[in-house]
C-alpha positions in Angstrom: -6.0 -6.8 -7.8 -5.0 -10.4 -7.8 -3.9 -13.2 -5.4 -1.9 -16.2 -6.3 -2.8 -19.3 -4.3 -0.1 -22.0 -4.6 -1.6 -25.5 -3.9 -0.4 -29.1 -4.1 -2.5 -29.4 -7.2 -1.3 -26.3 -9.0 -1.6 -22.5 -8.9 -4.9 -20.5 -8.7 -5.0 -16.8 -9.5 -7.9 -14.9 -8.2 -9.0 -11.4 -9.4 -10.9 -9.4 -6.6 -13.5 -6.8 -7.2 -12.1 -4.6 -4.4 -13.7 -1.4 -5.5 -17.2 -2.7 -4.8 -16.3 -5.2 -2.0 -13.6 -3.4 0.0 -14.5 -5.2 3.3 -14.3 -8.7 1.8 -11.2 -7.9 -0.3 -9.4 -6.4 2.7 -10.3 -9.3 4.9 -9.1 -12.0 2.5 -5.9 -10.1 1.5 -4.8 -9.5 5.1 -5.5 -13.1 6.0 -3.3 -14.1 3.1 -0.7 -11.5 4.2 -0.5 -13.1 7.7 -0.2 -16.6 6.2 -3.5 -17.7 7.7 -4.4 -20.1 4.8 -0.9 -21.8 4.6 -1.1 -25.6 4.7 -4.9 -25.7 5.0 -7.1 -28.3 3.2 -9.7 -27.9 0.6 -13.0 -29.6 1.7 -16.7 -29.9 1.1 -16.1 -30.7 -2.6 -19.5 -31.0 -4.2 -19.0 -32.2 -7.7 -20.4 -30.0 -10.4 -21.0 -27.3 -7.8 -18.3 -26.0 -5.4 -15.4 -26.6 -3.1 -14.3 -24.7 0.1 -11.2 -23.8 2.1 -10.6 -21.6 5.1 -11.6 -23.9 8.1 -8.2 -24.1 9.9 -9.1 -27.4 11.6 -10.1 -29.5 8.6 -7.4 -32.0 8.1 -5.3 -30.3 10.8 -6.9 -31.3 14.1 -3.4 -31.7 15.7 -2.4 -28.1 15.2 -1.5 -26.0 18.2 -2.1 -22.6 16.7 -5.2 -21.1 15.1 -7.7 -23.6 16.6 -10.6 -22.0 14.8 -13.2 -23.0 12.2 -13.9 -19.4 11.0 -12.0 -16.2 11.7 -11.7 -12.8 10.2 -8.6 -10.6 10.1 -10.1 -8.6 12.9 -10.4 -11.7 15.0 -6.7 -12.5 14.4 -5.7 -9.0 15.4 -7.9 -9.1 18.5 -7.3 -12.8 19.5 -5.4 -11.7 22.6 -8.4 -9.8 23.8 -11.3 -11.6 25.3 -13.7 -9.0 23.7 -12.5 -9.7 20.2 -15.1 -10.9 17.6 -14.0 -13.7 15.2 -16.3 -12.5 12.4 -16.9 -9.1 10.8 -19.9 -7.5 9.1 -20.1 -8.0 5.4 -20.7 -5.2 2.8 -24.3 -4.3 2.1 -23.7 -4.5 -1.6 -24.7 -8.0 -2.7 -24.8 -9.7 -6.1 -28.3 -9.7 -7.6 -27.5 -12.3 -10.3 -30.0 -15.2 -10.5 -27.2 -17.5 -11.8 -23.9 -18.7 -10.4 -20.9 -18.7 -12.7 -18.0 -21.2 -12.8 -14.9 -19.6 -11.2 -16.8 -17.2 -8.9 -15.0 -16.8 -5.5 -16.4 -15.5 -2.3 -17.0 -15.8 1.5 -19.6 -18.1 3.0 -21.8 -15.7 5.1 -23.2 -16.4 8.5 -26.6 -15.2 9.8 -27.5 -15.7 13.4 -31.1 -14.7 12.6 -33.0 -12.7 10.0 -32.6 -9.5 11.9 -28.8 -9.5 12.1 -26.4 -8.5 9.3 -24.4 -11.1 7.4 -21.0 -11.9 8.9 -17.9 -13.2 7.3 -14.7 -14.9 8.5 -12.1 -17.0 6.6 -14.3 -19.7 4.9 -14.1 -19.4 1.1 -16.2 -21.0 -1.6 -14.9 -21.7 -5.2 -17.6 -22.4 -7.8 -16.7 -25.4 -10.0 -19.4 -25.2 -12.6 -22.1 -22.9 -14.0 -25.3 -23.1 -12.0 -28.8 -22.1 -13.0 -29.7 -20.9 -9.4 -27.9 -18.5 -7.1 -26.0 -20.0 -4.1 -27.4 -19.1 -0.7 -25.5 -17.3 2.0 -22.7 -16.3 -0.3 -20.9 -13.0 -1.0 -19.0 -13.3 -4.2 -16.3 -10.7 -4.6 -13.8 -12.3 -7.0 -13.2 -14.7 -9.9 -10.7 -17.3 -10.9 -8.7 -16.2 -14.0 -9.2 -18.0 -17.3 -5.7 -19.3 -17.0 -6.4 -21.0 -13.7 -9.8 -22.5 -14.5 -8.3 -25.7 -15.7 -7.5 -26.4 -12.1 -11.2 -26.2 -11.2 -11.9 -29.0 -13.8 -9.3 -31.2 -12.1 -10.8 -30.5 -8.7 -14.3 -31.4 -10.0 -13.0 -34.8 -11.0 -11.6 -35.8 -7.7 -13.0 -38.6 -5.5 -14.3 -37.6 -2.1 -15.2 -39.4 1.2 -18.6 -39.3 3.0 -17.7 -35.9 4.4 -17.0 -34.4 0.9 -13.2 -34.2 1.6 -11.0 -35.3 -1.3 -9.4 -38.7 -0.8 -6.1 -37.2 -1.8 -5.4 -33.9 -0.1 -5.4 -30.6 -1.9 -3.5 -28.2 0.5 -2.5 -24.6 0.2 1.3 -24.2 0.3 1.4 -20.4 0.3 -0.5 -17.3 -0.9 1.1 -14.4 -2.7 -0.4 -10.9 -3.0 0.2 -9.9 -6.6 -1.3 -6.5 -6.0 -2.6 -5.1 -2.6 -4.2 -1.6 -2.7 -4.5 -1.6 1.1 -1.7 -0.4 3.5 0.2 -3.3 5.2 -0.8 -4.4 8.7 1.0 -2.6 11.5 2.7 -4.5 14.4 1.4 -7.8 13.0 3.8 -10.6 11.8 3.2 -13.4 9.4 2.0 -16.5 11.3 4.3 -19.5 11.8 2.2 -22.5 10.8 3.3 -26.0 11.9 3.2 -28.9 9.6 0.2 -31.3 9.7 1.4 -34.7 10.7 -1.6 -36.9 11.5 -4.6 -36.3 9.2 -3.0 -36.2 5.8 -3.8 -38.2 2.7 -1.8 -39.5 -0.2 -2.8 -41.2 -3.4 -3.4 -45.0 -3.6 -1.3 -45.0 -6.8 1.8 -43.9 -4.9 1.2 -46.5 -2.2 0.9 -49.3 -4.9 4.0 -48.1 -6.7 6.0 -48.3 -3.4 4.8 -51.5 -2.0 8.3 -52.5 -1.2 8.3 -49.8 1.5 5.3 -51.4 3.3 5.7 -52.9 6.7 3.3 -55.6 8.0 2.0 -53.1 10.6 -0.6 -50.6 9.5 0.8 -48.1 11.9 4.1 -47.9 10.0 2.3 -47.6 6.7 0.2 -44.7 8.0 3.4 -43.0 9.2 4.9 -43.3 5.7 1.8 -41.9 4.1 1.7 -38.9 6.4 5.3 -38.0 6.1 5.3 -38.2 2.3 2.5 -35.7 2.0 4.1 -33.5 4.6 7.2 -33.4 2.4 5.0 -32.5 -0.6 3.3 -29.7 1.3 6.6 -28.3 2.7 8.8 -28.7 -0.4 6.4 -29.1 -3.4 7.8 -32.6 -4.1 5.3 -34.5 -6.3 7.3 -37.7 -6.1 10.2 -38.8 -3.9 13.7 -37.6 -5.1 12.5 -34.7 -7.2 13.4 -31.1 -6.4 12.5 -27.8 -8.2 15.0 -26.1 -10.4 17.6 -24.2 -8.4 18.0 -21.7 -11.3 14.5 -20.3 -11.5 13.1 -17.3 -9.5 9.4 -16.6 -9.0 8.6 -12.8 -9.3 5.3 -11.1 -8.4 3.7 -7.8 -7.6 4.8 -6.6 -11.1 3.4 -3.4 -12.7 1.1 -4.6 -15.5 3.1 -2.4 -17.9 6.4 -4.1 -17.1 7.7 -6.2 -20.0 9.8 -9.4 -20.0 12.7 -7.6 -21.7 12.6 -4.9 -19.0 13.0 -7.7 -16.4 15.8 -9.3 -18.4 17.7 -6.0 -18.6 17.4 -5.3 -14.8 18.4 -8.9 -13.7 21.1 -9.4 -16.3 23.7 -7.9 -14.0 23.5 -11.0 -11.8 24.4 -13.4 -14.6 23.3 -14.9 -17.9 19.6 -15.3 -18.2 18.0 -18.2 -20.2 14.5 -16.9 -20.2 12.0 -14.5 -18.7 8.3 -15.3 -18.7 5.5 -13.0 -17.6 2.2 -14.9 -17.1 -0.7 -13.3 -19.1 -4.4 -13.8 -19.3 -5.1 -16.0 -22.3 -8.1 -14.0 -23.5 -7.1 -10.4 -22.9 -3.4 -10.8 -23.0 -2.9 -8.5 -20.0 -0.2 -9.2 -17.5 -1.3 -11.1 -14.3 1.5 -9.4 -12.4 3.8 -12.4 -11.9 6.3 -14.6 -13.8 9.5 -16.5 -13.8 13.2 -15.8 -14.5 15.5 -18.7 -15.4 19.2 -18.1 -14.9 22.0 -20.2 -16.5 23.5 -21.1 -13.1 22.4 -21.4 -9.4 24.8 -18.7 -8.1 23.3 -16.0 -10.3 19.8 -17.0 -9.1 20.8 -16.9 -5.5 22.5 -13.5 -5.8 19.5 -11.9 -7.5 17.2 -13.3 -4.8 19.4 -11.7 -2.1 19.4 -8.3 -3.7 16.1 -7.8 -5.6 13.4 -8.7 -3.2 11.5 -5.6 -2.4 13.1 -3.5 -5.1 11.0 -0.9 -7.0 10.4 -1.6 -10.7 8.1 0.7 -12.6 6.8 2.2 -9.3 5.9 -1.3 -7.9 7.8 -3.0 -5.1 8.4 -6.5 -6.4 8.6 -9.7 -4.5 11.0 -12.5 -5.5 11.4 -16.1 -4.2 12.8 -19.4 -5.4 10.3 -21.0 -7.7 8.5 -24.1 -6.5 7.2 -24.9 -9.9 8.1 -28.2 -11.6 7.3 -26.9 -15.1 10.9 -25.9 -15.5 12.8 -29.0 -14.3 
């Protein structure tokens, strides 16, 4: 079971051990399904150790919805009830490893005291490097795929402020459930997340390159910085004036047995196809359940998007969307 996390720095694919950690996997998958993590910041970046996300207020103090530091899917479902608990009890099956591996993924657990069980919400930790000792108050239930671990190396090299937040924001654009073994939530709709406008950060390199846009007033400069990163978060624009290809579709929730030529055969009726790529694990060669379809023209791409989202292919109901990747410009 995998989740694709699309960030402003690149894509992360996480494999979850849902058979042993059903509570943690269900909680994370359903938070993703509701769009809880959309536009949130990575924070607490400890070089050579770990980085976190899942606190909805870090870098987003001006938000009107989800004003919470830590919330489980049960808390979201019960938020209209005054009796609703924001955290849930974690599984009793905990890792006994004396070491922590690079790429491990898990919830930060909360203990009110030694006599109470561990509780989890939305706060997630990603391990950036191999550690000789186990991390405390952690429940690891997933791992970053080999294909995505290069992104951990980039994160590990970033500069941070005194609060361990990267000087240049890493934000989650959207999360995709490549495979979800649990039934969909009932009577719950995906959250509508507003754009962060105040506490956003952009690189010094971009500011130096566009000095001609500067005004003598710092207030105007700050406004430019905020809006530029908002555009990047909303539209995946790495630099001004660039847009993703209009001829490429992102496709996910694929059956691991589905081949690229099968996809090409099915989608060919919408127009000429330049290429089909299914992303695979570099070591095992197995399909990660998602990929890209590049059409010769935009019209074919738009037509296939309208008709193929939610269609069954090899007993799997696929999801398609317009690609936000810049690898195919």
